[in-house]
N, C-alpha and C positions, 0 to 999 in steps of 0.2 A: 508589283507596284511600278508606276511610271518612272520614278527616280532610279529604280534599279536598272532600268533600260538606259537611262541617261548616263549613269556612272559606268555602266559596262561598255558603252560605246562612246568612248572619248573622242575618237577620230573616225573619219570615213575615208574611203578610197577616193583619189582625185577623180573629179567628174561626177561623183555620186551625190553632190550637194555639199552643204556646209558641214564642217566638223561639229560634233556635239560635245558640249562641255557642261559640267555642273554649274549652276548659278553662281556659287561662291568663287569659282575660278575666273569669272569675268566681272566680279563686283556687283552681284545681285543677291537679294535675299530670297531663298527658296520658300520660306514661310509666306512672304508677301505675294510671291508669284502664285501661290495656291489659291489666291482670291480669284484668279482667272477661271479655275474650274467651277467655282461657285456661281459666278455671274453668267458664264456661258451656259451652264446647266440650267440655271433659272429661266433663261430665255427659251431653252428647249422645252422645259417642263411647262412653261406657259403657252406653248404651241406657236411660238414665233417662227420656228423652222424645225425641220425634222432632224437636222444634223449640222455640224460645223467643224471646220478644220482651223486650227490655230497654230501659228508659229511665231515665237518671239526670239529675236537674236540680238547679241551684243558682242562687240569687239571681235568680229569675225567668226563667231560661232553661234549655233543654235543652242538656246538654253531652255526652251520650253516648246514642245510640240505635242499636240494631242488631237485626236479625233473624238468628236462627241456625237452620239446618236447614229443615225443611218442616212443613207442617201435619200430615201423616201420614207413614207409613213407606214408602209406595209411591213408585216413581221419578217418576211423573207428578204427585205432590202439589205444590201451590203452595208456593213459598218463603215463609218467614215475613217479614212486613213490619210493623213496630211501628205504622204508621199505618193499615194496611188489615186485618191479621189480627185476627179476632174470637175471643175465648176465653170459655169458660164460667168466670165469676169465682168460682163456688162460694161459700164463706163470706165473701168480700169483700163479698157482698150485705149482710151484717149491718152493715157500717160505711159503705160507699159509698151504700147504699140506706136500710135501715131506721133506722139511727142518725142519718143526716143528716136524714131526714124528721122524726124526733123532735126534733132540734135546732131545726129551723125552727118546729115547733109550740110548742116551749118558748119561743122568742123571742116568739111571738104570744100567749102566755098560754093557749093551748088545751090544753097538756099540762103537768101539774104532777108533778114528780118524786116527791114523797112522797104523792101521791094513790093510793088503792087501785085496783088494776086493775079490780076489780068495778064501780067507778064508770063506767068506759068500756065494760066488757063485763059486764053484769049476770048473764049465764049462766055466768060463770066464778066458781064459788062452791063451798063445801063442803070439808071436810077441811083446814081452815086456809088455804085459798086466799084467803079474805077478808082475810088479813093481808098479802098480797103487794102491794108497791107498784111503780110504774113504775121507780123507781131500782133495786130489787132485780132486775128483769128485765135492766136494762142492766149490772148488776154480776155477773150470773149467780149470784145469791144467793137466788133465788126458792123453792128447794126442788124445782123440777122436775128430773126426770132428764135425762140427756144427750139421749136420744131414744127412739123406739120405731118399730117397723116398720109404719108406716101403710100402705105399699104392699101388705102381705100381707093386710090386713083391709078396707081401704076400696075401694069400687067407684066412688065419685064424690068430687069435691073437697069436697062438703058433708059426706060421711061422714068423710073424712080430718080435716076441721076439727073435727068433733065429737069424734073420738078424741083430738085434742090437748087440747081443753077438758076432757075427762073424765079425762085422765091423772092418777093419784094422785101426790101429792108423795113425794119420796124422803127428804126431811128437813124439819125445821121451817124456815119462811121466815126468812132472815137468820141462820141458825145453821150455815152451811156455804157451800161454793162449788163448783158443778159447771158446767162449760161446757156450755150447753144450747141445742141447736137449737130445742127446743120453746119455750123462753123467748123466743127471737127471733121465732118464729112468733106467739106471743101478743102480743109488742110490735108486730109488723106490723099486727095487727088492732086494737090500741089506737090506732095511728096512723090507720088508716082511719076508726075511730069519731070521733076528734078532728078529722080533716080533712074528714070527710063525703064522701070519695071513695076509690076503690081505690088501693092503694099504688103500683102501676105508673103510673097516670095522674098521681097527685100528684107523683111523682118526675120524670116526664117534663116536667110543666108548671113545676115550681118549681126543678129542679136541672139536669137534662140539657140541655134546650133552651136555657135562659138561658146556660149555660156553653159551648154549642156542641159538646156531647158527642153528636154525631149518631149514633154507632155504639154507644151504650150504652143498654141497656134490657132488658126481659123479653120472652120469646117472640118472638125475631127472625123476620122474614118469610122465606118460602121463597126469595125472590130473593137473600138474603144467604148462603145455605148454602155456596156455593163459597168464601166468605171465612172460614168458621167452622171452627175446629179440631175434629176428631172426638174423642170421648171413649171411652166404654165400647164394646167390641166385642160382648160377649155378656151384656147386662144382663138382669135378671129380666123386663123388658118384652118381650123376645123378638127384638130386632133391633138392629143397630148404631146408636149414638146420635151424631147430628150435627145441631146446630141446635135440639135439645131439651135441657132441663136434665139434667145427669148425675145429680144427686141424686134417688134414687127417691122419697123422701118429698116433696120439692118438686114432683116430677112428679105425685104422687098428689094434691097440693093444687092442681093446675091449672097449674103452671109459674110461679106468682107466690107467693113465700113470704118470710117475714121472714128466713129463714136462708140461702136460696139461690135462684137463678133468674136473676140478672143476667148479661148478656153485655156485653163491651166490648173496646176496643182499648187497648194500652199508652199510646198518645198521648192518648186520651181521659182515662185515669186520671192522666196527667201534668197535664192542665188542672185536674182535681179537686184533686190534691195541692197545686198552686200556689195554688188558691183557699184551701185550709186554711192554708198558710203565710202568705198575705196577710191572715189574720184574718177569713176568710169572704167576701172580695170578689174579683172578677176582671174586669179590663177595664171598670171602672166599674159593674159589676153586683154588688150585695150579695146574697148567698145566706143567710148566717148572721151574727149579730153577733160581734164579736171576743171579747167576754166569754163568750159561749156556746161558742165554739171552745175557749177556754182551760179552761172548766169541764169540758167533756166529754172533753178529752184529757189532763187531769191525773190522776195516780194516785188511785184511789178505794178499791180493796180488793184486796189482794194484788198480782198483776201485771195487774190490770184497771183501766182508766179507765171512763168511762160508754160502754159499747158497744165502745170501742177497747181494744187491749192495749198496755201500756207495754213499752218495750224493756228487757228484763232479761237479755239475752244468750241468750235461748231463742227457739224458734219462728222461726228465720231472721233474728233481729235482729243477729246477729254479736256481736262483742266491743267495738266501738269507738263505737257510736252514743251520743249523750249521754243523760243521765237524763231529759230532756224529750221524747225521741223516742217516737213511738207508731205503731201500724200494725196489720196483721192478715194472716193467711194463709188460703188456700183449699185444700180437699182435692184439687182437680184439678191443683194445682201452681202456684198463684198467690200473690203476696204484694205488699204495699205497705208501705213504711216511710217516715215523715216525721220529719225532725229539725229542729225550729225553731231550735235553737242553731246549727246549721251552715247553716240556710236551704237545706236539701237534702232531696230525696226519692229513693227507689230503688224501681223497679217491675220485677217479673219475672212474666211470664205464660208458662205451659207447659201442656201436656196430658199430664202424666206418667201419667194413668190410661188412656191409649190404647195398649194392648198393649205396655207397656214391656218392653224386652228385658233390662234389668238385673234381677238376682235380687231386689234390694230398692230399688225406685224411690223409696220414701218416704225412705230414708236418703240417696239421691243428691240429691233435691230439697232436703232439709233442709241438707245441707252446701253446696250451691250457693247457696241463699238466704243463708246466713250469710256465705259468702265474698264474695258480691256486695255485701252491706251493708258488710263490712269493707273491701273494695277501694275503695268509694266514699268512706267515711269517711277512709281512709288517704291518699286523693288530695287532700284539702283542705290547702292550703298556708298558710292564715292563721296568723300567728305564735302566736296564743293557742289554736289548735286542731290545729296540725300535729303529727304523730307522726314522730319522727326516723327510725326504722328500720322497714323492711317485714319481715314474718315471713319466715323462711327458706323456708317452704312453707305452702300453704293446704290446707284440708280436702280440696278436690278433687284436689290433687296426691297426697295420701296414699291416697285412695279406700278408707278403712277401712270394711269392712262393706258394700261395694257389690256386689261379685261374687266374684272369685277369693279375695280376702283372707278372706272369710267361710268359704269352703269349706276353705281351708288351716287357719284357726284351728280350725274344727270338727273337722277330721281330727286335728290335733295334740291337741286336748282328748280326743278319743275314744281315741287311742293311749295317752296318759298314763293315762286312766281304766282301760283294759284292763290296762296294765302294773301299775298299783297293785293292781288286783283280783287279778291273778296272784301278785304278790309277797305279798299278805296271805294268800292261800290256801296258798302255799308255806310261809310261816312257821307257819301253823296246823298243816299236815300234819307238818312237822318237829318241832314241839312235841309233838304227840300221839305220834309215834314215839319221841321221847326219853323222855317220861314212861312209856310202856309198857316201854321197855328198862330203865329204872331200876327199875321195880316188879319186873320179871322177875328182874333181878340180885339185888335185895334178898331176894326169896323164896328164891333159891338159897343165899345167904349164911346166912340164918336157918336154913334146913333143915340145914346142916352144923354148926351150933353145938351144943355139949352142952346137955342139957336145962335145966340151971341158967342157962346164958347165954342160952338161948332166952327163958326167962321174963323175965330182966332186959331183954333187947332188946325184947321185946314190950311190957313195962311202960313202957320209955322211949319207945317209939314212940307208945304210947297217951297219954302225958302231954305229948308235944311240942306246943307252941302251933301252932295252925293259921295258915297264911299267908292273911291277909285278902284278898289278891288273887284267891285261888281262889274266893271267894264272889261275885265281881263278875259 
């Protein structure tokens, strides 16, 4: 049983990840945490993803970690292991990678939030781009569109980069907010300019290696492919993807991009999350100053912090995380949420883009993410944070919009629509027949009247007020 493993391994060796403790040792309910198994398994059974890795931590320790299913759908595919299974992190790259690098450079005075981007990238200019600051990139308020199909037009990473730099703005800088992959790419190049080295190398030297995140990085080696979850089966590049970044634009940029490209394990991300909860330090190694952690994770604009997203009950944050919680999601089916008030983090890694069998895998992963965050938050037993009652059911229990429910709802809507149309048509036909019959009867009556009465009747009919409804 999983808890036997938890209780037997109360601590781990330094550098091997977080210590593992029983839920009760850190103020959590083991019974409520078991909800995690149910909701994640329901998503798997519904065909939303072939497997998932989950890690929940609190007060410096891992309290729940488990692998579900397999890396792929085939019978011989390896079982998921939170410590060994490597996933394409997709847009978690924006925060685990690009934003973290920006935080380090901000601490060192090499990156100024209100400095114009053109200061770091002189060729990023024209069409009001000169007004864009580093802060605007982090808040997704730069004016850049969400993205563009670089992979359709670029033949080399250099060409793809130039397409990003040349992209026209969609709105005036600081006059709107659009979540933008292109803005994250620009930020990645700003980081490289300020650091004086490539983004992947900077992160490896300053973040992943010091934290012991040995399975996290860009462009994983071929020797690791057997541990990596596959993603797209029939992508534009023409072959099944495994061990290469799923995102086509990141692939066009060479596999290292500000918006996507990172791979990693759930247990590696647990170490990163704990570093953030510790105020930027882990096992005596400081990565970021505590003041910078607070600055970058506090609400800045709308539902955005600086790079990070704040928990507003959307995008997988659930309904119970505190107002200080922050995190991010990834298109491949990944998410990380960190709640400083509860001293807790929740990590979910899946490859829902790998030949999902559910009709709407995006809806499946959205519900499972939210349920996972809720189950973790509801498991906290501290007097000032405890929630007395558990919900009677979770989103994954209802499966609204996953598979069959959608088809039934659509069929009902179609049937109602058809019946309404038929009823309206029937009413119109009956009304026309009734009007025609009345007119015919009136003509017969008038025809039988004496000449004098005919004139009176005709005059009265001519002077009768018209029904305004007939003119509509």
